[in-house]
C-alpha positions, 0 to 999 in steps of 0.5 A: 446616111443611115450610121449618122442616123444610128449616131442621132438615136443613140445620142437621143436615147442617151439624152432622155436617158440622163432627163430622166434619171433623176435622184430622189432625196429620202430623208431619214425619220422616225416618225412615232404617235399619240392618241389625242383625247379631250375629257368628254371625248374619254368615254369613261368613268372616273374610276377607270383612268388615272390623270398622271402628270402634265409633261411638255417638250421643247423644240427650236430650230433656225432657218434661212431663207434665201430667193432659191434656197430654204436651209433649216437647222437644230441646233443640237446638231440632230439634223439640217435639211435643205430645200432647192427651187426647181424652175421648169419652163420659161422665166416667165412662164416658169412653174416649180417646186422645191427639192431637197438638196441637202440631207444631214443627221436623222429628222424626228417628228411626231403626229398627235393622232389623225393630225397627218394626211398622207404627209408622212415621208414628204417632209414640205419645206415649212420649218414651222411644220418640222419644229412643231413635228419634233416638239411632237415626237419629244413630247411623244417620248416623254409620255412613253416613258412616263407609260401613259396611253394617251394624252388630253388635250394637248396644247401647242406654241409656237413662236418665230423671231428675226435671227442675227441676219435678215433673212435668219428666222428662230423658231421655238415649240412647246407643246404640254399636256396631261397624260392619261394611262387606262387602269388595265380591267379588273383593278 
């Protein structure tokens, strides 16, 4: 009897251990931010800054939706992500959540100043969100290359189109903004 109890206890402990060991997927990513301002917020005299030029950046993502999976692919081959729906509970009362299931490549995300909350490392299964972040990332890189300190009045435009199949959608985002360079003191 004591031997049976020990075996049952070991089996229960093993089951609990295996159940609690969930793998946490970390999406490899690069994140950057840039300050966005309006002309009113600039609060500088015209002699204090230079408007360099207007830059634009684009991003396109392909998404495939099924009842329990979302797949997003970058046509440039930089990354692809999949989320799987995990349900908990009885079928009638099931609740669940989307979990990353396949991660390939390196996701690049850009944010305009303070347009993020607690989401920096949590990538939601929303292709429109991803394509926007990718386009902003590319705009920020163009701003850095041009030597800008901030961007003025960025315009973000996203188009959503039907893909070749019924469950496929193409997301295209273009971001454009004027680049501002603050003049150093005494110049």
